[in-house]
C-alpha positions as CSV (number, residue, x, y, z in Angstrom):
1,M,97.0,-100.4,-36.4
2,T,98.8,-100.7,-39.7
3,L,102.4,-99.7,-40.4
4,L,101.1,-96.7,-42.4
5,N,99.1,-95.5,-39.4
6,I,102.2,-95.8,-37.1
7,L,104.3,-93.9,-39.6
8,L,101.7,-91.2,-39.9
9,W,101.6,-90.8,-36.1
10,I,105.4,-90.6,-36.0
11,L,105.3,-87.9,-38.7
12,F,102.5,-86.1,-36.8
13,G,104.6,-86.2,-33.6
14,A,107.6,-84.9,-35.4
15,V,105.7,-81.9,-36.8
16,A,104.1,-81.1,-33.4
17,G,107.5,-81.5,-31.6
18,W,109.2,-79.3,-34.2
19,L,106.6,-76.6,-33.9
20,A,106.9,-76.7,-30.1
21,S,110.7,-76.5,-30.3
22,V,110.5,-73.5,-32.6
23,I,108.0,-71.7,-30.3
24,M,110.1,-72.4,-27.3
25,A,113.4,-71.4,-29.1
26,R,114.9,-74.8,-28.6
27,D,115.0,-75.8,-32.3
28,A,118.8,-75.6,-32.7
29,R,119.3,-78.0,-29.8
30,M,116.8,-80.7,-30.7
31,G,117.1,-83.3,-33.4
32,L,114.6,-85.3,-35.3
33,L,114.3,-88.1,-32.7
34,S,113.8,-85.5,-29.9
35,N,111.1,-83.8,-31.9
36,I,109.3,-87.1,-32.5
37,V,109.5,-88.1,-28.8
38,V,108.4,-84.6,-27.6
39,G,105.6,-84.5,-30.1
40,V,104.2,-88.0,-29.3
41,I,104.4,-87.4,-25.5
42,G,103.0,-83.9,-26.1
43,A,100.0,-85.4,-27.9
44,L,99.3,-87.5,-24.9
45,I,99.7,-84.5,-22.5
46,G,97.7,-82.2,-24.7
47,G,94.8,-84.8,-25.0
48,F,94.8,-85.2,-21.3
49,V,94.7,-81.4,-20.6
50,M,92.0,-80.8,-23.2
51,N,89.9,-83.6,-21.7
52,A,90.4,-82.2,-18.3
53,F,88.9,-78.9,-19.6
54,G,85.9,-80.8,-21.0
55,T,86.9,-80.5,-24.7
56,A,88.0,-83.1,-27.2
57,G,91.6,-84.2,-27.2
58,I,93.3,-85.7,-30.3
59,T,90.5,-86.4,-32.8
60,G,92.6,-87.6,-35.8
61,F,94.9,-86.1,-38.4
62,N,93.6,-82.5,-38.5
63,I,94.7,-79.0,-37.6
64,Y,92.9,-79.1,-34.2
65,S,94.8,-82.3,-33.2
66,L,98.1,-80.8,-34.3
67,L,97.4,-77.7,-32.2
68,V,96.5,-79.9,-29.2
69,A,99.7,-82.0,-29.7
70,T,101.8,-78.8,-30.0
71,L,100.3,-77.4,-26.9
72,G,101.1,-80.6,-25.0
73,A,104.6,-80.6,-26.4
74,I,105.1,-77.0,-25.2
75,I,103.9,-78.0,-21.7
76,L,106.4,-80.8,-21.8
77,L,109.2,-78.5,-22.8
78,V,108.3,-76.0,-20.1
79,L,108.2,-78.8,-17.4
80,L,111.6,-80.1,-18.6
81,R,113.1,-76.6,-18.4
82,L,111.7,-76.2,-14.9
83,F,113.0,-79.6,-13.9
84,R,116.5,-78.9,-15.2
85,R,116.7,-75.5,-13.4
86,A,115.6,-77.1,-10.1
87,S,118.3,-79.7,-10.2
């Protein structure tokens, strides 16, 4: 992996995390670093979930992959919200 690829994946994660935070109405409480972390972890979760349903996960830098990463980030934010309420 080149440095450019790593930077593109970080940017991709930031966009997916930001979209998820806007959808979940958490945008005002999340900063850039949080959006990146949520987006990157969300891409992993989204890819796993899509593979479990028998479809492709993250396929590259395209709209489908952005939607999968955003879906995974939303799942992550929902799980975090449930975990915080339970404790």
